[in-house]
C-alpha positions, 0 to 999 in steps of 0.5 A, a space after each residue: 659549863 661555859 659556853 664554847 668559844 667555837 661550837 660547831 654541830 652537824 656541818 654540810 658543805 658539798 660542790 656540786 657532787 663532792 662532799 666535802 663536809 659531813 656532819 662535823 661537829 667540834 669545839 673550841 674553849 675560850 682560850 683553848 688552842 686547836 689544831 685541825 690536822 689531815 692531809 691535802 683535799 680533806 676539808 680543813 680549807 672549807 671548814 675554816 670559810 664556812 666559820 668566817 661567812 665566807 662560804 654558806 654551809 649546805 647544812 647545821 650550826 654555828 655559833 660564836 660566844 652562843 651566838 648563831 651565825 649561820 644565815 646571819 645578816 651580812 651587817 651582824 656578821 661583820 659585827 661577830 667577825 671584828 672578835 677574829 684574827 687571822 695569819 693566812 698561810 702566804 701571809 696575804 700582804 697588801 704589795 702596795 702599801 708598806 710593812 706598818 700599813 699593812 699591819 694597822 689594815 684592820 685598825 684602819 679599814 674597819 675600826 676606822 683608827 687615825 693613822 698616827 695611832 694606828 701606826 703606833 699599835 701597828 709598831 707594837 704588833 711589830 716589836 710582840 713577834 720580833 721585828 724592829 720599827 724600821 720594818 715597818 716602813 718596808 715593803 712585802 717585797 723586801 722581806 724574807 719568807 719568815 718576816 711575813 709571817 712574822 708581819 701577817 701575824 703582827 697584823 692578825 693579832 693587831 685588833 687584839 681580836 678574842 680569836 685568832 686563826 692559822 691556816 697552815 702557819 708553817 708552810 713553806 718555811 724551813 725547820 727553824 723559822 717554822 719554830 720560832 712562827 709556832 713559838 711566836 703564835 704561843 706568846 702572843 695568843 697567851 698573851 692575848 688571852 685569845 682562843 685559837 683554831 689552826 688547821 695545819 698538816 706539819 705534826 711538829 706545828 701541831 703538837 707546839 702550837 696545841 692544847 688539844 688536836 682533831 683530825 679531820 678524815 672524809 668530812 667528820 672528826 674522827 679523833 680530838 684529845 689532849 695532845 699528848 694522847 694522840 701517840 696512844 689514840 688507838 685510831 689508825 688513820 691518826 697514827 697512819 697520819 702522825 707518823 706519814 707512813 705510805 701504808 693504812 687505811 689513809 688511801 691517797 688518790 693519784 690521777 694516771 
């Protein structure tokens, strides 16, 4: 068996009395795209932050390429994180930078590339996501929501990472633009030969970009399997979620 790109075992994270992750196990293989589904507040973003080292787990193991990263010193963690690219939920572009400077941010700041070389790569990546070189000179404020997502994707792949994280990649987009972004994610990850880990509650997106889907509920993965199998999971929690039914074992917490 090859070593998983990401291997998580027994992951726990709480904030005071609120237990968010309660013994989560998950593997992401090399060149595999895994999508984690689950409702709002189930811990999807907390899981990503733990993998990235932005949050320290209370217990458990996270390995990247077989290397334990929980408790790793900051300098070593930065080395590991160079393998990673990320598309943030709101694209998270810097308003003070042009589009090409946003795309090249990691190349310049983390890799130390000279600006002319970084700009050349940035424009190439923008072309990969369907944006012409003239867009590179615009400011983020001049972009539509779909264009901002494309720029965020170009930045995520600019350093040619081995792992790409996608945080709710289609949030805020209309169905057509959402599908365009899904297609671009599949295309770019395959061209990179990277592993992908996405979190979403958008089932259309999950079905499009995943090789395997995992459902997070009450801090654990309660089901995982290839995309075609999710419709015959025989798991009432999964069945309720993927069909968006109000009635079922998942009870939404509504405050008075």
